[in-house]
C-alpha positions as CSV (number, residue, x, y, z in Angstrom):
1,X,20.2,119.1,-54.0
2,X,18.2,116.3,-52.4
3,X,18.0,113.6,-54.3
4,X,14.2,112.2,-53.2
5,X,11.3,113.0,-55.7
6,X,7.8,113.3,-55.3
7,X,5.2,113.2,-57.9
8,X,2.0,115.0,-57.1
9,X,-1.2,114.4,-58.9
10,X,-4.1,117.0,-58.5
11,X,-6.3,118.6,-60.9
12,X,-6.7,121.7,-58.4
13,X,-3.2,124.3,-59.3
14,X,-4.3,125.7,-55.5
15,X,-3.8,122.4,-53.9
16,X,-0.6,121.3,-56.5
17,X,1.0,125.3,-55.6
18,X,0.7,124.5,-51.8
19,X,1.8,121.1,-51.8
20,X,5.0,122.2,-53.8
21,X,5.7,125.0,-51.8
22,X,5.4,123.2,-48.3
23,X,7.7,119.9,-50.1
24,X,10.6,122.5,-51.9
25,X,10.7,124.4,-48.6
26,X,11.8,121.0,-47.0
27,X,14.6,120.4,-50.1
28,X,11.8,118.0,-52.2
29,X,12.0,117.6,-55.9
30,X,8.2,118.4,-57.0
31,X,7.0,116.8,-60.6
32,X,3.1,118.3,-60.9
33,X,0.2,116.8,-62.6
34,X,-3.1,117.6,-63.0
35,X,-4.8,114.8,-64.0
36,X,-4.4,111.0,-63.5
37,X,-3.3,110.3,-67.0
38,X,-0.7,112.6,-66.6
39,X,0.6,111.7,-63.6
40,X,0.7,107.7,-65.1
41,X,2.2,109.2,-67.6
42,X,5.2,110.7,-65.6
43,X,5.0,107.6,-63.6
44,X,6.1,105.6,-67.2
45,X,9.1,107.9,-68.3
46,X,10.6,108.9,-64.1
47,X,11.1,106.7,-61.2
48,X,9.7,108.9,-57.7
49,X,10.5,108.0,-54.4
50,X,6.2,109.2,-53.1
51,X,3.0,110.0,-55.2
52,X,1.0,112.3,-53.2
53,X,-2.5,111.5,-54.7
54,X,-5.9,113.5,-54.8
55,X,-8.9,111.0,-54.4
56,X,-11.5,113.5,-56.4
57,X,-10.6,113.9,-60.2
58,X,-12.5,114.3,-63.5
59,X,-11.3,111.8,-65.2
60,X,-9.4,109.3,-63.0
61,X,-9.9,110.1,-59.4
62,X,-7.5,108.6,-57.3
63,X,-8.7,105.4,-57.3
64,X,-8.7,103.9,-60.0
65,X,-4.8,105.9,-60.5
66,X,-3.4,104.1,-57.1
67,X,-4.5,100.7,-58.8
68,X,-2.6,101.4,-61.9
69,X,-0.1,102.5,-59.9
70,X,0.5,98.9,-57.9
71,X,-0.5,97.0,-61.2
72,X,3.4,97.6,-61.4
73,X,4.9,99.8,-59.2
74,X,5.5,99.4,-54.7
75,X,6.2,103.2,-55.3
76,X,4.6,104.3,-52.2
77,X,1.4,106.5,-52.9
78,X,0.0,108.9,-50.0
79,X,-3.5,110.0,-50.7
80,X,-5.3,113.2,-50.2
81,X,-8.8,113.1,-49.7
82,X,-11.3,115.6,-48.5
83,X,-14.0,113.5,-47.0
84,X,-13.6,112.1,-43.9
85,X,-16.0,108.7,-44.5
86,X,-13.7,105.9,-43.4
87,X,-14.9,103.5,-46.0
88,X,-13.3,106.5,-49.0
89,X,-9.5,105.6,-46.6
90,X,-10.6,102.3,-46.7
91,X,-11.4,101.7,-50.2
92,X,-7.5,102.9,-51.3
93,X,-5.9,101.5,-48.7
94,X,-7.4,98.1,-50.1
95,X,-5.6,99.1,-53.6
96,X,-2.7,100.0,-52.2
97,X,-2.1,103.2,-51.0
98,X,0.3,103.1,-48.3
99,X,-0.8,106.2,-45.7
100,X,-3.5,109.0,-46.3
101,X,-3.8,112.6,-45.1
102,X,-7.8,114.2,-44.9
103,X,-7.8,118.2,-46.0
104,X,-7.9,120.7,-44.9
105,X,-4.1,119.4,-43.4
106,X,-1.6,120.8,-41.5
107,X,2.1,121.2,-43.7
108,X,3.8,119.4,-40.2
109,X,1.5,115.9,-40.9
110,X,1.6,115.6,-44.7
111,X,5.6,116.0,-44.3
112,X,6.4,113.8,-41.6
113,X,3.7,110.9,-43.9
114,X,5.8,112.1,-46.6
115,X,9.6,111.2,-45.2
116,X,8.1,108.0,-43.2
117,X,7.3,106.3,-46.3
118,X,9.7,107.6,-48.6
119,X,12.5,106.4,-45.3
120,X,10.7,103.1,-45.0
121,X,10.7,101.8,-48.9
122,X,14.4,103.4,-49.3
123,X,16.2,101.7,-46.4
124,X,19.4,100.6,-47.2
125,X,22.2,98.5,-46.0
126,X,24.5,100.3,-43.5
127,X,27.1,97.8,-42.5
128,X,28.3,94.9,-45.1
129,X,28.7,93.7,-48.0
130,X,25.3,95.1,-49.9
131,X,25.4,92.2,-52.2
132,X,24.7,90.3,-49.3
133,X,22.8,92.1,-47.3
134,X,21.7,90.8,-43.2
135,X,19.3,88.5,-43.2
136,X,17.0,88.2,-39.9
137,X,14.5,85.6,-40.9
138,X,14.6,82.2,-43.5
139,X,11.8,80.3,-42.9
140,X,10.4,77.7,-45.7
141,X,12.3,79.4,-47.7
142,X,10.6,83.1,-46.9
143,X,13.9,85.1,-46.2
144,X,13.5,89.2,-45.2
145,X,15.8,91.4,-45.1
146,X,15.0,94.1,-42.9
147,X,18.6,96.6,-43.7
148,X,17.3,96.1,-47.3
149,X,14.0,95.9,-46.8
150,X,13.7,92.9,-49.5
151,X,11.6,89.9,-48.9
152,X,13.3,86.9,-51.1
153,X,11.5,83.3,-51.5
154,X,13.6,80.6,-52.6
155,X,15.8,83.4,-53.5
156,X,14.0,85.5,-56.0
157,X,13.2,88.9,-54.8
158,X,9.3,89.7,-54.3
159,X,8.0,93.2,-54.6
160,X,5.8,93.9,-51.6
161,X,4.7,97.7,-50.6
162,X,6.0,99.8,-47.7
163,X,3.0,98.2,-45.0
164,X,3.1,95.0,-46.8
165,X,6.9,94.3,-46.3
166,X,6.2,96.5,-42.8
167,X,3.6,93.9,-41.6
168,X,5.1,90.4,-42.7
169,X,8.3,91.2,-41.8
170,X,6.7,92.1,-38.7
171,X,5.0,88.7,-38.2
172,X,7.7,86.6,-39.2
173,X,10.2,87.8,-36.6
174,X,8.2,87.1,-33.9
175,X,6.7,83.9,-34.7
176,X,5.8,82.4,-31.8
177,X,3.2,86.0,-31.3
178,X,-0.6,86.5,-32.0
179,X,-0.9,89.8,-32.9
180,X,-4.6,91.8,-32.5
181,X,-5.4,93.9,-36.0
182,X,-6.2,96.4,-33.2
183,X,-2.1,96.0,-32.0
184,X,-0.8,95.9,-36.1
185,X,-2.8,99.1,-36.9
186,X,-1.2,101.0,-34.0
187,X,1.9,99.6,-34.7
188,X,2.0,100.0,-38.2
189,X,-0.3,103.1,-39.1
190,X,0.1,104.5,-35.7
191,X,-2.4,105.6,-32.5
192,X,-4.0,108.3,-35.0
193,X,-5.0,105.8,-37.4
194,X,-8.6,107.1,-37.3
195,X,-9.8,104.6,-40.3
196,X,-11.2,100.6,-39.6
197,X,-9.2,97.1,-38.7
198,X,-10.6,95.6,-41.6
199,X,-7.4,97.4,-43.2
200,X,-5.7,94.8,-42.0
201,X,-7.2,91.7,-43.2
202,X,-6.6,93.9,-47.1
203,X,-2.7,93.7,-46.6
204,X,-2.8,90.2,-45.1
205,X,-4.5,89.0,-48.5
206,X,-2.6,91.0,-50.4
207,X,0.8,89.5,-48.9
208,X,-0.5,85.6,-49.7
209,X,-1.6,86.1,-52.8
210,X,2.2,87.8,-53.4
211,X,3.7,84.4,-51.8
212,X,1.7,82.0,-53.0
213,X,2.2,83.3,-56.6
214,X,6.0,83.4,-55.8
215,X,5.7,79.4,-55.3
216,X,6.2,79.4,-50.9
217,X,4.5,76.3,-50.3
218,X,3.0,77.7,-47.1
219,X,0.2,79.7,-46.7
220,X,3.1,82.2,-44.0
221,X,0.5,84.3,-42.1
222,X,-2.1,82.0,-40.0
223,X,-5.8,83.5,-38.5
224,X,-6.2,83.6,-35.0
225,X,-9.4,83.2,-34.8
226,X,-11.2,86.0,-32.9
227,X,-7.9,87.4,-31.9
228,X,-6.0,88.5,-35.3
229,X,-2.7,86.8,-36.9
230,X,0.8,85.6,-36.1
231,X,3.2,83.9,-38.2
232,X,2.4,80.1,-39.3
233,X,5.7,78.2,-39.0
234,X,6.3,75.6,-41.4
235,X,6.9,71.9,-40.4
236,X,7.6,69.9,-37.1
237,X,6.1,72.4,-34.4
238,X,4.8,74.9,-37.1
239,X,0.6,74.7,-38.5
240,X,1.7,74.7,-41.8
241,X,-1.1,76.1,-43.1
242,X,-0.9,75.6,-46.5
243,X,-2.5,78.1,-49.3
């Protein structure tokens, strides 16, 4: 039996039943919650590898639940929406959701997105001493450990959502390259992403706030006006754009 655990939060029994069938067929362990509050109670008792979260619920909508989850957890969140309005999707991503699927959806799409989120969040070192993960980037107090999917600032682990980690790691590994918003969307969300590129700005803002709170003395991501963003090299030879 797989050790991948998924929490499905949806007030509609038919949708929970459908998701349970799809996910269990692929070997996932599935826990169901019929309301936002029940889902948060489940998260308070147990750890999950993924939360599949509906937006339209009567007691607490998916946006409120997602915001609560992000107050103390980086568990990947895959949101379900019956709406095609990109503003709804962007709103969820701004609150910390990692991806979304629009109803009605194909089972293969949902399973592929779920697997990708879990794989990125659970990726562990494949070689060497796991207590000493290999560092790929170590600049000005910020260290990126890609195999362990860890980012440390002055030696202390800082928690980022999967998308935040991917974005900061990508920029840090290519410090001389400026990326447009469109390029970042394609690299991190995929070519079929139908939301707005301003979601990139939201993730950059979150990254900057977390690194500043962790004590990093410089802003690790520099805005390239008219284009997008690049890693901000501190000290000699770098722009040293402060927070």
